[in-house]
Backbone bond lengths (Angstrom), bond angles and torsions (degrees), N, CA, C in turn:
res aa  C-N    CA-C-N  psi(-1)  N-CA   C-N-CA  omega(-1)  CA-C   N-CA-C  phi
1 M - - - 1.541 - - 1.596 107.71 -
2 R 1.322 112.72 -44.46 1.480 120.22 -174.41 1.576 105.98 -64.54
3 L 1.187 118.59 -41.45 1.496 121.44 178.74 1.536 113.92 -66.20
4 F 1.323 114.84 -31.05 1.396 117.45 179.22 1.596 110.70 -75.64
5 R 1.317 116.22 -31.79 1.500 119.49 174.67 1.543 105.22 -68.25
6 F 1.242 117.08 -46.25 1.459 118.49 -173.17 1.585 107.15 -62.75
7 L 1.199 119.55 -46.10 1.455 122.18 179.24 1.570 113.28 -60.81
8 S 1.327 112.98 -43.16 1.403 118.08 178.79 1.519 109.85 -62.05
9 L 1.293 118.27 -41.60 1.442 121.23 177.49 1.549 115.99 -66.27
10 L 1.337 112.24 -32.25 1.406 120.71 -179.46 1.588 107.14 -73.34
11 L 1.142 111.77 -40.07 1.623 119.79 175.76 1.519 109.02 -57.92
12 V 1.373 118.17 -51.36 1.360 124.73 -179.19 1.536 110.38 -55.52
13 V 1.256 113.54 -44.19 1.491 121.48 -174.65 1.552 112.09 -69.10
14 L 1.392 112.80 -43.67 1.421 118.44 -176.57 1.490 119.72 -89.55
15 A 1.245 115.11 -23.67 1.548 119.47 -176.22 1.419 112.24 -56.47
16 P 1.369 122.27 -52.45 1.462 121.36 -177.98 1.511 114.05 -52.30
17 S 1.237 119.78 -38.21 1.430 119.06 178.46 1.408 117.19 -72.28
18 A 1.428 117.31 -24.13 1.486 124.03 178.01 1.580 111.31 -70.28
19 F 1.356 114.11 -26.22 1.440 118.36 177.68 1.491 115.83 -109.57
20 A 1.260 117.31 15.54 1.471 122.48 179.22 1.531 107.50 -75.67
21 D 1.296 111.78 148.54 1.446 119.58 172.39 1.532 115.68 -53.59
22 S 1.334 119.64 133.55 1.420 124.74 176.74 1.485 111.41 -118.50
23 P 1.387 120.06 151.46 1.420 122.78 177.13 1.540 112.77 -77.44
24 Y 1.409 109.23 134.29 1.479 115.56 178.86 1.550 104.73 -132.00
25 Q 1.376 113.40 156.64 1.507 119.79 163.27 1.422 110.15 -96.77
26 V 1.293 117.55 122.63 1.488 123.55 169.97 1.502 110.60 -104.44
27 E 1.376 110.17 133.28 1.489 117.99 179.12 1.510 107.62 -133.72
28 M 1.316 112.65 133.09 1.447 116.95 -178.96 1.570 112.87 -135.13
29 I 1.359 116.04 147.61 1.443 117.17 179.98 1.575 100.09 -132.47
30 L 1.273 114.38 122.99 1.537 124.66 179.16 1.483 103.93 -95.38
31 V 1.340 123.32 123.34 1.398 124.98 176.51 1.569 110.97 -131.14
32 R 1.348 109.38 150.93 1.516 117.25 170.63 1.604 103.21 -102.76
33 Q 1.354 112.81 134.13 1.413 119.09 177.90 1.516 110.19 -94.33
34 N 1.280 120.45 98.74 1.381 127.33 -162.29 1.615 110.79 -68.06
35 A 1.239 118.39 -14.00 1.532 123.33 174.89 1.539 109.75 -74.31
36 E 1.313 116.54 -27.45 1.466 119.93 -174.28 1.640 106.92 -90.13
37 P 1.344 113.21 148.32 1.436 117.30 177.12 1.490 110.07 -66.73
38 V 1.316 118.88 142.76 1.521 121.98 177.36 1.529 104.53 -80.32
39 I 1.332 108.03 132.61 1.334 121.70 175.98 1.485 114.13 -107.76
40 N 1.385 117.26 107.59 1.500 117.28 -177.92 1.557 109.13 -81.34
41 S 1.318 115.71 143.83 1.511 122.96 -179.24 1.582 105.37 -124.61
42 R 1.355 108.38 -178.22 1.441 115.90 175.88 1.493 108.30 -67.52
43 A 1.255 118.40 150.07 1.473 120.54 171.27 1.498 118.06 -52.40
44 A 1.217 121.43 151.41 1.387 122.22 175.40 1.606 112.09 -58.51
45 P 1.298 115.82 137.82 1.451 121.78 -177.85 1.607 107.53 -60.63
46 E 1.315 119.63 157.93 1.405 120.32 -178.92 1.558 111.98 -63.14
47 N 1.356 116.64 -29.67 1.426 122.93 177.60 1.559 111.86 -96.61
48 W 1.252 115.10 38.03 1.521 124.96 -178.28 1.537 113.09 -46.04
49 D 1.367 115.68 -38.84 1.414 120.42 -177.62 1.502 117.04 -80.75
50 E 1.327 115.35 -11.71 1.524 118.73 175.64 1.523 112.20 62.37
51 G 1.339 116.02 22.89 1.388 113.28 178.19 1.738 110.63 81.60
52 A 1.220 112.83 4.97 1.483 113.76 -176.39 1.492 110.55 -73.26
53 P 1.243 124.59 151.75 1.533 123.70 173.75 1.437 109.07 -68.26
54 R 1.414 111.30 143.84 1.519 117.06 179.29 1.481 107.79 -77.69
55 L 1.308 117.87 150.17 1.482 126.55 179.10 1.507 107.87 -66.35
56 G 1.411 113.68 -43.94 1.451 118.52 175.21 1.516 116.48 61.26
57 E 1.413 114.88 -125.62 1.410 120.06 -178.42 1.487 113.30 -102.14
58 R 1.378 117.85 13.85 1.463 121.67 -179.62 1.531 114.46 -73.56
59 L 1.281 117.37 17.36 1.510 120.87 -171.46 1.543 109.69 -68.07
60 S 1.250 117.59 150.86 1.499 126.16 169.68 1.517 110.81 -124.77
61 P 1.352 114.25 161.11 1.551 117.86 -176.93 1.484 109.55 -54.92
62 P 1.330 118.59 127.08 1.485 121.43 173.41 1.499 110.12 -68.32
63 R 1.385 115.20 149.34 1.449 120.71 174.22 1.492 114.70 -113.70
64 L 1.431 119.02 2.71 1.364 121.59 179.87 1.540 112.90 -106.82
65 G 1.274 119.62 31.88 1.514 126.28 -179.85 1.508 110.21 -56.98
66 N 1.373 117.83 -36.77 1.406 119.46 -177.37 1.524 112.18 -65.91
67 I 1.347 111.19 -37.97 1.477 118.75 178.59 1.557 111.43 -63.68
68 V 1.383 117.62 -45.76 1.378 124.08 178.20 1.450 113.95 -63.65
69 D 1.409 118.08 -39.55 1.457 118.82 170.84 1.487 116.58 -59.10
70 K 1.335 115.77 -40.40 1.453 119.78 173.27 1.462 116.06 -60.17
71 L 1.354 115.00 -45.40 1.423 120.51 177.14 1.567 111.43 -61.08
72 R 1.279 118.50 -44.87 1.361 122.27 -176.44 1.550 112.13 -67.33
73 A 1.332 119.56 -28.51 1.407 128.63 176.26 1.496 109.41 -70.61
74 D 1.317 121.82 -22.53 1.477 127.12 -169.60 1.615 103.25 -99.27
75 A 1.304 116.59 123.86 1.465 121.33 179.34 1.550 108.08 -67.97
76 N 1.225 118.98 -14.73 1.490 122.18 -178.40 1.519 114.98 -72.27
77 Y 1.327 112.60 -14.82 1.515 119.97 -173.19 1.556 110.80 -131.69
78 T 1.310 115.30 144.70 1.500 122.73 169.00 1.510 103.94 -122.84
79 V 1.405 114.19 123.58 1.464 119.36 176.63 1.524 107.02 -78.28
80 L 1.169 121.70 119.30 1.495 127.91 175.11 1.520 116.81 -87.59
81 A 1.342 113.46 -43.12 1.428 113.91 178.99 1.579 105.00 -159.47
82 H 1.446 112.38 148.17 1.392 121.07 178.59 1.506 110.24 -142.35
83 K 1.289 112.12 110.46 1.579 120.55 -169.24 1.547 108.83 -126.05
84 A 1.314 119.11 141.60 1.475 125.23 168.06 1.447 109.24 -138.36
85 W 1.376 111.49 139.85 1.472 117.13 -178.64 1.544 105.69 -153.34
86 E 1.337 113.88 168.35 1.425 126.25 173.46 1.543 112.02 -107.63
87 Q 1.306 116.36 130.22 1.566 120.03 171.84 1.478 111.68 -153.61
88 N 1.260 115.11 158.41 1.468 123.64 178.25 1.548 104.38 -82.31
89 L 1.386 108.50 136.14 1.504 120.28 175.13 1.438 107.84 -121.64
90 G 1.348 115.36 148.07 1.439 122.37 171.85 1.440 115.63 -155.48
91 E 1.376 118.63 -153.02 1.440 121.43 -172.37 1.599 109.91 -79.39
92 Q 1.325 112.43 -20.63 1.431 118.11 175.33 1.487 111.87 -87.58
93 P 1.437 121.28 135.16 1.436 119.98 174.02 1.476 118.49 -56.34
94 V 1.284 118.27 139.28 1.535 120.96 -176.30 1.620 102.21 -124.84
95 K 1.196 112.96 125.69 1.518 121.23 -177.05 1.605 105.70 -106.76
96 V 1.295 108.36 143.41 1.520 112.64 176.62 1.545 102.74 -146.14
97 A 1.359 112.41 137.09 1.437 121.26 178.27 1.568 111.75 -95.27
98 I 1.251 111.51 132.88 1.555 115.60 -177.30 1.447 111.24 -125.54
99 T 1.276 113.31 133.66 1.517 122.68 -180.00 1.478 113.33 -130.44
100 D 1.322 112.52 159.92 1.459 119.22 177.20 1.544 107.38 -151.53
101 G 1.300 115.33 137.00 1.498 121.10 -178.81 1.562 113.24 92.25
102 Q 1.277 112.69 -177.91 1.493 122.15 -173.39 1.521 110.00 -79.80
103 E 1.326 114.85 122.70 1.570 117.62 170.73 1.429 114.96 -63.67
104 Q 1.336 115.52 131.24 1.495 120.85 172.65 1.535 107.15 -126.32
105 F 1.219 120.32 112.83 1.477 126.64 173.48 1.449 107.46 55.39
106 G 1.332 121.10 49.20 1.491 128.02 176.41 1.572 115.73 75.34
107 Q 1.372 117.34 5.53 1.461 119.26 178.72 1.496 102.87 -121.85
108 F 1.398 111.89 150.70 1.449 128.55 174.86 1.471 116.12 -114.30
109 P 1.365 117.53 152.84 1.521 117.93 178.55 1.537 108.13 -55.99
110 I 1.385 116.53 -40.80 1.455 121.25 177.07 1.493 105.54 -125.35
111 E 1.257 121.42 125.98 1.434 130.10 173.43 1.454 118.14 -145.95
112 G 1.284 117.95 140.00 1.479 119.38 -178.51 1.488 112.61 -167.81
113 V 1.349 114.32 171.34 1.399 122.09 -179.56 1.532 107.96 -128.76
114 L 1.399 115.74 131.18 1.508 119.17 174.87 1.587 104.41 -115.37
115 S 1.273 112.10 134.61 1.508 119.02 178.70 1.605 100.89 -117.35
116 L 1.297 116.49 124.13 1.391 122.26 -177.89 1.561 110.12 -123.97
117 Q 1.404 115.48 132.96 1.525 115.72 177.05 1.537 105.27 -136.72
118 L 1.248 108.12 126.78 1.535 117.99 -177.88 1.565 114.03 -82.55
119 G 1.211 113.04 137.33 1.469 121.85 170.76 1.491 109.76 -150.89
120 R 1.308 113.65 -141.75 1.488 110.92 170.97 1.576 112.05 -69.45
121 F 1.262 116.58 -26.78 1.534 128.88 168.21 1.586 105.53 -114.53
122 T 1.259 113.48 173.22 1.441 118.48 165.32 1.431 114.44 -101.98
123 D 1.221 119.06 126.09 1.542 117.93 175.90 1.501 110.57 -94.39
124 I 1.295 115.53 140.07 1.400 122.32 -169.94 1.492 111.35 -127.08
125 D 1.315 122.44 135.78 1.415 128.19 158.16 1.477 112.64 -119.27
126 A 1.369 119.52 128.38 1.428 124.66 -169.08 1.458 104.25 -131.00
127 D 1.458 116.20 131.87 1.380 124.03 170.50 1.433 107.36 -136.56
128 F 1.388 118.59 119.83 1.454 119.14 178.58 1.471 109.59 -133.65
129 W 1.336 116.81 148.71 1.507 120.87 175.39 1.487 106.74 -122.96
130 I 1.298 119.58 138.12 1.419 126.61 159.72 1.449 113.52 -104.27
131 N 1.369 111.76 114.61 1.478 114.54 -171.49 1.583 109.48 -108.83
132 Q 1.349 113.06 152.99 1.417 121.46 175.72 1.607 103.70 -118.44
133 F 1.267 118.13 139.60 1.433 123.51 -178.87 1.535 108.15 -111.70
134 D 1.410 111.61 156.01 1.496 119.97 168.43 1.612 105.80 -92.59
135 N 1.291 109.97 -179.88 1.511 115.53 -178.84 1.522 115.38 -64.89
136 N 1.358 115.95 -17.25 1.450 122.24 172.55 1.394 119.00 -83.31
137 G 1.358 116.82 -11.50 1.389 123.95 -178.21 1.596 115.14 91.37
138 S 1.272 113.29 14.78 1.513 118.51 177.85 1.484 109.03 -95.03
139 V 1.302 120.98 145.29 1.431 124.02 178.58 1.470 111.07 -72.95
140 I 1.267 116.34 124.32 1.503 125.77 174.38 1.442 120.39 -98.11
141 A 1.381 119.25 -26.37 1.387 128.50 171.97 1.445 117.00 -158.29
142 S 1.281 116.33 150.43 1.390 119.72 -176.56 1.562 112.23 -141.69
143 E 1.301 116.72 153.88 1.446 124.12 174.40 1.489 106.46 -120.32
144 H 1.352 114.29 145.79 1.578 115.79 -174.84 1.506 108.94 -127.38
145 L 1.245 116.83 130.46 1.470 124.75 164.35 1.550 108.86 -107.29
146 S 1.323 111.79 119.75 1.388 117.37 176.44 1.580 112.79 -126.29
147 Q 1.313 118.73 123.91 1.546 117.48 177.90 1.534 99.78 -137.70
148 K 1.327 114.60 129.99 1.553 119.98 -177.24 1.520 99.96 -122.47
149 D 1.313 110.52 143.29 1.525 122.07 163.83 1.535 107.56 58.78
150 V 1.297 117.78 48.07 1.426 122.28 178.54 1.596 106.16 -96.52
151 R 1.274 114.82 126.94 1.567 123.42 178.62 1.426 105.99 -100.72
152 T 1.397 111.62 120.19 1.481 121.88 -176.29 1.586 111.26 -118.71
153 K 1.236 118.24 153.92 1.478 122.23 177.80 1.566 103.91 -90.33
154 N 1.389 110.90 141.15 1.453 113.28 175.03 1.603 110.84 -82.95
155 N 1.343 113.43 164.00 1.364 123.55 -179.69 1.676 115.66 61.16
156 Q 1.307 112.29 22.58 1.438 117.63 171.25 1.473 110.66 -149.11
157 L 1.347 116.24 158.40 1.459 124.13 -174.55 1.575 108.69 -75.40
158 N 1.335 118.19 119.11 1.458 118.66 178.91 1.530 110.49 -109.94
159 Y 1.276 117.02 143.63 1.540 122.10 -177.08 1.518 106.72 -113.53
160 L 1.322 114.33 122.18 1.413 124.68 175.41 1.536 107.73 -107.41
161 D 1.330 114.75 107.19 1.491 124.79 -176.02 1.476 111.15 -83.84
162 G 1.257 120.92 120.00 1.415 123.67 -177.38 1.653 105.54 -122.05
163 G 1.242 119.42 30.23 1.545 117.94 -178.78 1.479 109.31 86.31
164 H 1.254 119.21 -113.10 1.477 122.66 -179.03 1.489 114.15 -86.74
165 L 1.283 118.15 -8.77 1.493 123.90 170.27 1.503 109.14 -120.21
166 A 1.377 119.33 144.97 1.440 125.70 -175.12 1.537 105.85 -141.55
167 L 1.320 113.67 157.75 1.420 122.39 177.01 1.558 108.18 -133.40
168 L 1.408 113.75 125.73 1.386 120.04 177.91 1.555 101.04 -105.30
169 I 1.306 113.84 133.46 1.508 114.62 -178.08 1.513 106.60 -143.75
170 K 1.411 111.87 142.25 1.520 121.19 178.57 1.546 102.50 -129.90
171 I 1.271 113.22 131.59 1.491 119.56 175.37 1.509 105.49 -125.05
172 T 1.364 116.31 118.52 1.483 125.91 -169.16 1.523 107.32 -124.79
173 S 1.385 115.91 124.38 1.431 124.37 175.52 1.534 107.34 -61.07
174 L 1.285 119.73 136.98 1.430 124.08 172.21 1.520 117.02 -95.56
175 T 1.445 105.20 -3.72 1.571 112.31 -177.70 1.522 111.47 -108.50
176 A 1.348 117.62 -21.91 1.493 122.74 -171.83 1.519 104.76 -70.72
177 K 1.247 114.31 148.04 1.556 120.06 174.05 1.533 109.35 -76.50
178 P 1.302 113.97 137.31 1.551 118.85 176.89 1.587 104.28 -64.78
179 P 1.351 114.26 156.66 1.569 118.60 176.02 1.476 107.88 -59.27
180 S 1.272 113.68 138.57 1.528 113.38 174.06 1.455 113.60 -80.97
181 A 1.291 117.88 155.60 1.473 124.55 -176.89 1.569 105.57 -71.85
182 P 1.355 113.97 146.12 1.489 120.67 178.72 1.583 103.93 -64.28
183 P 1.348 113.22 153.97 1.398 121.41 177.56 1.634 111.12 -57.75
184 P 1.315 118.96 149.86 1.447 114.72 -175.71 1.467 119.87 -61.01
185 D 1.266 116.14 -27.56 1.551 119.50 171.27 1.391 116.54 -65.93
186 L 1.381 122.74 -18.90 1.493 125.56 178.39 1.447 114.51 -94.12
187 Q 1.347 117.92 -10.69 1.465 126.50 -177.81 1.500 114.30 -72.83
188 D 1.400 117.41 -18.27 1.453 121.68 178.40 1.380 118.04 -82.74
């Protein structure tokens, strides 16, 4: 019985830290698949960001430049946006609004919201709009990528296919130890 009380107390003390938010690097590449027909959608709603905080200047150095270079060299793809940033992730969903280009009346050429929730895997909701503007700054055409409840593996590149638009995303822990090298006698 004493052991049970001790284990219960230990669980109470250690459990909150096991579920605490941890720092991660999130890197995303938004691409248009040129071989697929473009599907125009309704313009993004005025509250497209759903009140999520904007990514702004919280960018970190991207690590997937070689992937972007390969995509740009392939005529089948157009890289629309490449962003990397650090943020804490945990069991509660965290939303971030991502923009690219010059704002015109509250809309951007590229705008979207990522919702990330950490568990054994990372659950992602992604909503992105690619907007075209007329000379007056009004949206005249939009393309939309929507992916809901996508479960991705951490520390590897994940592909979210949305038809003619796609999102490549990699979520890497900044606190996890990198895998150790095999012992020298196993390298031969």
